[in-house]
N, C-alpha and C positions, 0 to 999 in steps of 0.2 A: 667492787661489790654493790648489788642492787640494794635500794632502800625496800624494807619491809612493805610488801603490797605491790611492788611493782613488777613481780615476776608474772609473765603472760603464758600460763601452763596450757596443757592439752590432756585428753584422756580423764582418767579418774580425779586428776588435779583440778581440771577444768569444772567438773562437777561439785567438787568441794568447794570452788571459788564461787560458783554461781549460788551455791545453797548458803553460804555464808554472807555474801553480799545481798542476797533476798532477805535473809533474817535481819542483817544490819539496816537495810531499808525498812523493814516493818517496824524495828524499834524506833528509828528517827521519826516515822509517820505517826506512830501511836504515842511516844512518850516523849521526843524531843532528844537532843544531843546530850543533855546533862545525864540522861539515864541510859546512855549506851554504854554497855558493859561487855567486854570480850568474853567473859565466862558466859554470860547469858546469850550472847549471840552464838556461841559454840553449842549451847544446850538447845536453842531454837533450831539451828541448822542440822543438829543430830551429828556433830562433827567433835572429835576429841579437842578439849580445850588447849592441849599442847601444840595441836596442829595449828590453831587460830593464833596462839600467842607467837609460835616459831614463824609463821609466814607473815603476819602484820604487824605484830609488836606491840602496836599501840592503837587505841581508839582513833587517833588521827590518821595513823597509816592506813587504817581500814576505811576511813571516810574518804581519804585521797584515792583509794583503789575503787571504791564506788562510785565517786564522780568521773574517773577514768572509763569505767564500765558504761556509766550512762551515757557520756559523750559517744562512745563506740557504737552503742545500740541505738542512738538516735537516728530517727528517720532520714533519709537523703532529702535534699532540696527539692522542691517542685519545680517544673518547667513548664509554665503555661504560655509563654510566648509573650507576655506583657509585663512591665514592671509592676503595674497595679496587681495583677493576678498572683505574681510571685511573691510579692510583699504581702499580700492578704493570705495566701496559704501560710507564709510564715508565721504571721499573727495569729492564725486560728490554730496552728500547730502549738505555739506557746500557750495560747489561751486554753485549748483543751487540756494541757499537761497542768498548767496552774489551776485550773477549776476541777481536776480530779481530786477527790479526797485524800487519796493516798499520796500522790505526787506533790499536791500542793502543800500537805504538811511536811513532806520530806524536805521540800525546798525550803520552807520556813526554817526548819531545823538547821539545816546546812549553812543557809545565809546567816542565821544567828549565831552559829558556832564560829563562821568565818571572820566575824568582826572582832574575835578575841583570840583567835589561835591561828598562827602564821601559816602552818602547813595546810589546814583547811583552806584558808584564804589562797593559797598559791594554787591548790587543786581546783577550787572554784574558778578561779581566773582561767585556768587552763581549760576546764569545762567550756566556759563561755566563749574563749577564744577560738576552740574547735567548733562551735556552732555558728559563730559570726563568719568565720573563713569559709564554712560550707554555703552559705548563703550569699556572701558577698558577689560571687560572679553574676547573680541575677542583676545586680546594680551596674557591675561593670559592662554586661552586655546592653543595658539601657543607655549607658554612656556611649558605646560604641554605635549604637543605633541612632544617636543624636537626640534621644529623649531628655537627657539630662546635660547639664554643663560639664565641659571637659574640666579635670581637675577635682570633681566630686569624690569625697572619700566614701567609698562603698561600704568599708566596714561601719562607719559612723552612721550611715543610713540604716543599716540592719539593727544596729544597737537602738536607734531611735523608734523602731517598730516595737521593739519588746519593752522597752523602758516604761510606758505608761501602764503596761499590763502587770509588771512587777511592783509599780508604785500602788496598783489597786490591791495586790496580794498582801502588800507589806504594811502599808500606811494608810490609804484612803478608804478601803473598803468599798462596797458598792458592787455592781454587777459585773462579773468577768464572763461575758457571753460573746457569741460571734458578732453582735453589733459593737460592742466594745473594742474588739479585735479588728474589725474592718475600720472603725474610725482611726485607730492608732496607725494602720497601715496608710490610710488616705492622707493623714497628717504628714506622715514621713515623706510620702511622695510629693505632696505639695510643696514641703519645706525643701526638698531636694531640687525640685524644679524651679524654685526661687532662688538657688543657690546658696541655700544655708550651710551646705556641707562642703563648699568648695574649700579646698587646702588654702 
C-alpha cells in the first residue's frame, strides 16, 4: 500500500492534485507550516475535503507530495560547456527561486517544518538529493576534461554552490541577487580546483 500523497495520478485526478498542491503552496508562502490545514487547502483548491483527507491523510503527507512535485517540475540543468558557466547557471536558478516572494517564503516554511517533523525532513532531503543529482554531471564532466582533480565529490561541489544562498535566505539576510549567486559559484569552483572536495 502506498503512503498518502504518493500516488502519481493522471486525468481529472492530476488536475485535483495540481489544484491542491498549488493551494498548499499558497498557504505555506502566505502563512507558514503552522497554519497549513487540510480543510482550508480543500476550500482554496475547490475540492471536496474528503478527497484531500483520503488522498493525503495528513498535513505532512501533503507537504511531502508538494516537495516531490517541486522536484519533478524543476528546470533541467544547464549545459554551457564550462564548469564556471554551469555552476553559475545553477546558482542563478537557486537565487531566482529564493528571491521570489512566493517561493522564498514557501522554502522558509518547509525548512522550518523539517526541523521538527521527520516526514517533512525526509521529503526535503529527497527534494535536494534530486536537484543535486541533476546538476552533479556538470562537475563530473569537468573532472573528465581535467579541469578538476580526480576524486572530486561532484555532489558536494553542487551543494557548495547553493549553501551560501540558503544561508542568506535563512540566517544572514543581505542581498540575494545575481552578483551573490555568481560569487557563490565562483567560490565553489575555486575550492574544487584547489582540491577541497576530493574524497
